[in-house]
N, C-alpha and C positions, 0 to 999 in steps of 0.2 A: 528467157527462163520459162515462160509459159509454154512455149513450144517444146522445150526439153522435158517439162513435167508431163505434157500430153503424150510424148513419145514413150516416156518411162512407164506411164500407166498402161499404154497399149501393149508394151512389151511384157508387162506382168500378167496380162490376161491369159487364161487358159485358151489355147487354140483348139478347134475341133479336130477330131482324129484325122480327117482327110487332109488337114494342113501338112501333116508329116509324111504323107504318102508320096512316093516318087513315081509310082506307076510301074516300077520295074522290080518290085519285091519278089524274090524267089522264096523267101521264108522270113519268119520273124524271130528275133532273138529272145530267148528266155534267160533269166539270170544264171550266170555260171562264172567260175574263176578257174585259174590254171596255174601250174607250177612245173618248172623243168625238173625231171627226176634223174636224168643222166645225159650223156653227150648226144643222144639221138632222140630221146622221147620226152614228152611232157604229159602231164595228166590234167584233164579237164574235169571239174567237179561242179555239180549243180547244187541247188539250195537244199536238197534232202540227202546229199551225200553220194548220189549215183556218180560213177566215174567212168571215164574211158581213157585208156593209155594210147596216145596217138603220136605221130611224128612231130618233132619241133616245128613250129610255124602253123600248126593246125588251128590253134586258137585265133590267130590273126586272120586266117582264111575264113573261119566261121564269122568273125566280126565284120569282115569286109564283104561277106555274102558271096564268096567264091566257090562254095561247095555246090557241086552240080547234082541234080536229081538222080542221075545215072550212077553216081558213086555209091558204093556200099556203105560208106560212112554216113550218107544222108539219112537213111532209115534208122541207123543207130542213134543219130543225134535226135531224131524225132521221137523215137520210142523211149529214149532216156531223158526226155524233157530238157534238151539243150536248145532246140529250136522248135518252131511250130509252123505249120503250113497256114494257120489262121492267126489273126491278131490275138485271140484268146483260145488256147487249146481246148478241144472237146473234153479232155480229161482233166481240166483244171481242178475240179473238185477232188479227184484222186490225189493230185499233187498236194492240195491243201490238207487233205486227211493225213498224208504221209508226213507233212511238216508238223502237224499237230502231234503226231505220234512221236516224232523225234524230240519234241519239247514236253512230252507228257509227264516227265519227272516233276514238272512244276505243279501238276494237278495234286500230287501227294503232299507237296510242301515238305516240311522237315520230317524226314524219316529216320535219320541217325541221331540218337541222343546219347552223348558221352557224359558219363558221370565220373569225375575225378574224386574218388572217395578218400584218397590220402596222398600226401607227398612223401610219406615214409618209404624208404627203399633200402635194400640190403646189398645193392650193387653200386659201383661208381663208374659207370660207362662214360667215357670221355666225350661221346657225341650226344649225350642226353641234353634235351632242349630245356629242361625245367630244373629248378633249384631244389633237388631232392634233400630230404632231411633224414636224420638217423632213425633207426627202427623204434626207439622208445618215445618219440615225439608225437604223442597222441593228440596234442593240440593242433596238429596239422591234418587231422581227419575231418571229413565233412560231418556236420552235426545232423542228427536225426531230423530236426526241424527243417533245415535247408534241403535235406534229401527228399523229404515229403513234398515240399514246395516244387522241387525240380521234377519229380515224378508226375505231379499233378499237371505241370506244364506240358509234359510229354503227351499226356492223354488229351490235351486240348488241341494237339496237332490234327489237322484234317486227314492225315495219312491213315489208311486202313491197316497198314503194316508198318511197324516201327522196330528198330533195333536199339536195345538198351545195352550199351557197352560200358564196362567198368574199367577205368584206367587209374594210373598213379603217376609218380611213385610206383610202388608195388602194391596193387589194390588188395591182394590177399592178406597183407598185413593188417588190413581193416576188414577182415572177412565178415564180422558181425554186421557191418554196414551193408555189405553185399547181400547178406541173408535178408536183412530188413527190406532192402530195396526190391529184391525179387518178390518177396512175399507181399509187400504192399502193392506192387505193380499188379500182381495176380489178383489181389483183392479188388482193386479198382477196375480191373478188366472184366469183372463179372457184369459191370454196367456197360463198359465201352465196347467190349467184344472186338478188340484189335488183335491182329496176328503179331505176336511179340517174339523176337529173336533175342536171346540173351548171350552176351559175349564177355569173357574176362580176358583182358590183355595182361599177361603175367610173364615174369622171367622163368617160371616153371621150377623154382628152387625151394618153394615153401609149401608145397602140397602136404595135406594131411588126409587121413581116411575120411574125416568128417567133411572136408572140402569136396572130395570125390563123390561121396554119397549124396551131398546136396546138389552138386552139378549133374549127377546122373538122374536124380529124381526130377529136376527142373529142366533137363535137356539144355544145359548151358555149354556153349562152345568155348574152347580154349584157343587163344592166339598168343604165340610166344615169339621170342627172338632167337634166331640162329644165324650167325654171321659166317659160317663155313667151318673149315677144319679147326682142330683144337688150338693150334698155335695162333690162328687168326681170331677166333672167337674169344679166347682168353685175353688177347691183347686189346680187343675192342671193348670187351665187357668184363672187366676185372671184378673180382669179389675177394675182399680181404681174407687171407689165410686159406683160401680154397681155390680149386680149379673150376671155374664156372661152367666150362664145357661139359665136364663129366656130370655135373649136377643137372644141366638143362637136358642132356640126352636121356638121363635116367628119368627126369620129370616127364619128358615127351613119351617115352616108352610106357611108363606107368599110367599116364593119363589115357593113352590109347587102349591099354588093357582094361582100364576101369570104365571108360566112357565110349569107346569105339574109335576105330582108326580115323574115320572122317570127321570126328569132332575136334580134332587137333590140327591147327595150321601153324606155320612159321613164317617169319618175315626177316629178311636180312637188310642191313644198312651198309652201303658202300663207303668205306673210309679211304683215306689216302693209301693205307696199307693194302686194302682189298683190291685196289686197281690192278695189282700185279697177278691176281689169282682168280680170274673168272672161271677157268675150267675146274680148278680145285674146289671152288665154292659149289659149283653145279654138281660135281661128283659127290661132294659131301651130302648134299640134299638127297641125291639118289640113294646113297648108302644108308641114309637114315629113313628111307621109306616114303619120301615126298615125291609127288609127281607134278607139283607146282612150285615155281620159284619166281619171286619178284625182284628183279635186279634194280633195286631202289637206290637212287643217289641220296646223299646226305642233305638234310634240310637246313637252309640258312636262317635258323631262328634261335632266339634265346641263348642259352648257355653253350650250345654246340659251337658257337662262333668263338668262344674264348680260347679253345685249343686249336689255333690256326695250323700248326704243323701237322697234326693228325687228321684234321677235319676239312681243311681247305684244299681244293684242287680245281683246275680249270674244267669247265663243262666239256671241252673237247676231249680231255683225258677220260672223263666218264663215258663219253660216246664211244671211244675206242674200246673201253671195257665192255660196254653194252653190246656192241656189234660182235666182238669176239665171243661173248657169251651166247648171244642169239644164234650165231652161225653154228656153234657147237651143239646147241639144243636142237636146231633144225636137222643137223646131221644125225643126231641120236634118233630123232623121229623117222628119218629116212631108213635107218637101220632097224626100225621096228620097236624102239623104246619110247613109249608115250611119256613125255614130260612137257609142261607148258610154261612159257614165260608170261607172267600175268600182265605186265604193263603193255606188252605188244598185243595181248588178247583184248584188253580194254579198247585200244585204238582199232583193232580189227572189228570189234563189234560195231563201232561207229561207221566203219568202211563197208562191211559186208552184210549188215543187217539193217532193218528199218527201225530198230528199237533204240531207246535212250540207254545211257549207262549211268550208274549211280556213283561213279568215281568223282569226287568233289572237284579235283583239280582240272578235269577236262569237261566241265559243264559250262554252258552259256545259255542263260544267265548263270553266273558262278554258283557253286554249291553252298557258299557261306549263307547261313540262315535258311536258304531255300531247301537245302538237303541235310544240313548238319548244324548242331548247336552243342556247346560244351557248358556243363554246369561245374564250375571249379569247386575245390574243397571248401573255399571260404564263402560260397554262395554266389559269387559273381558269375555272370553269364557271358560267354564269348561266341563270336560268329563262327568259329571253327577251332579245331585243335591247334592249328598253327597260330591262330590269334591268341590263344591262351599261352603258347610258348613265348610270343612276343611280350606278353604282359609280365612274364617272369624276369625279363630284363628291363622292365620299367616302361614299356610302350603299351599304353592302354587304348590305342586307337580303335580296336575292334571289340572292346568291352561294351556290350549292349545293355547292361543293367544288372539287376540282382534278382535272385529267384523269388524274392518277396514282392517284386514289381508285378503288375498285371500283364497278362499274356499279350495284349494288343500293343502296349508300350514297348515290350521286348522285341516282338517279331515284326511289328509294322510301325515302329516308332521313328523318331527323327534320324537316328543313326542308320537304321535299315534303309530308309529312303535316300540317305546320302550315299550309301554304298551302291545303291542301284544305278547311280550315275556312271559306275566304272565296272559293272559286272557282266555286261553283254559284249562279247567280242564283235558282234555284228555292227557295233557303233564306235569301236575304238580305232584310233589312227594306227595304221600298220596291220590291223587285224581284218578290218572290214573288206579289204580287197585282196586278202591273202588266199592263195589257192587251197590252203589247208584249214581255212576258218571253220568249216563245218565239222571237222574232226577234232578241233582243239577247244580250249577254254579261255578264260580271261584271267582268273586268279589275282585279284587286287591285293590280297594279303602278301603274296610272294613279291609283287612289284613294290609294295610299300616297304617291305623289309629289305629288299635288295637295292631299290632305287629311290626310296623316300617319295614315291609317287604312286598313288593307287591306280592310275591309268597305265603308267609305265611307258618307257621309250623302247620300242621294239628292236631297233638296230643294235642295242647293247643289252638286250634282255636275255639272261640265261634260260629263262622259261621258254622263250621263242627259239633260241638256239637249239635247246634240247629237243623240243617237240617237233620243230620243223625238220630237223635232221632225222629223227626217228621215223616220222611219217614218210619222208622222202625215201629213206632206206627200205621201208616196207614195200612201197610201190616199186622201187628198183628191183627188189627180190621177186615181186609178182611179175614184172616185165621180163626178167631174165630167166626165171625158172618156171613160170607158167603154171600149168595144172598140178605139177608135183608139189610145189610149195603151197599152192592154194588149197589142195586137199589137206595138207598139214594144218594150215591156218584155220580152215573150217572145222577140223577136229578139235582145235583149241576153243573156238567159239562155242561149239556144241558140247565141249568137255567130254568127248568120247573118242577113244582110240580109233584109228582107221581100221575098218574091217576089210581084209583082203579076200578076194574071191578064192575059193578052193580050187 
């Protein structure tokens, strides 16, 4: 036993670097991951998202140190931080700076603050994730006291730039609360001097001239919902006694005229009915003057799950819908019509640029609390919008407190520390060694909702299935179409049409 203990202690000791030298090192490995993207190619990805598309088997050759100095691949691997000619690369500080840049969204901490000013709504959308109430139920509006506390928390965030987003229900049914919120925020900002972006998420059917005048004066952006052609939008977003499509198009056009074209954006939700009409949805967006579209799947939260027939579909069907839509959008760009698919662009920013993205679902550590927080109409505070949706069906896992609680207990409290165990994909089973880990997120809220497990089980995760296939598909397009598709993708990342030489 004593001998075994002695051997065990010796085994646990750190050995000097020379112990691991074989005397035949051609190069030293730096951290990287890989994933097969088609029948001939794989992509290798380093810690900061640099990638090389290479023949299948290259990752094995690199790991077994079979790459010869004379190969053109050797210099590509060195310059892109896959291997090093020294144990510690000369440019290790550059690599560290780039890694910090990728994670710099954490420096700002909570930048998006969502205020649910009312649950009242004048629609009955079957995929709505919250328990909306009738228009006259003002007891479901946020109180002025709770609104003030929530705004004061927003200003305690270390972020120099914050977004104040008003949601519902239909938030414009509680327009007086929006007015108070904006004016109180501007009053406090005389002291804090933050850059504030104001957004109202509305169905665009209850606008008044007073609302437009206020939005114009305070430079408030409008975000609305448009699900595609009239037959599809009316089926997804019914409004009793009216045709909601006609009303939303009128609202969009009037808002553009009053506030400016770029101050109005739209978001679609893919229902089971939508799956059959990707081209028609895209054409409808173009016809209505949009050059951006987000082919967004339905979310598995709250009351949206109650209507399984209209709202449930397998992720593979959504992926077919997404790919058909993306192929059509790329073809339109090839023909000179600039239109952007937003989800693809979020991923492309992670692939093609050194900068972080603010999209909560694709952040690691996850965006919950770190980038977004929701102040509900009743004063309770949630780690994300999806967290609030779960609460509407009785699941309060991600409720982090009340607006009357102090800032530290909300944002750095026991629950926040517990969530931290599950919000970094670098440390999650199935994510830590995934070739696409750098481009993806963790999303513990999704995995709790779909698998009753904050960490999640990746082999059966729809989050993984969706994102791994979309990222693989993007790399497959880059491999097969090369410079032509890359020029389109870069135009999306830069949000500028391709300028062709005369």
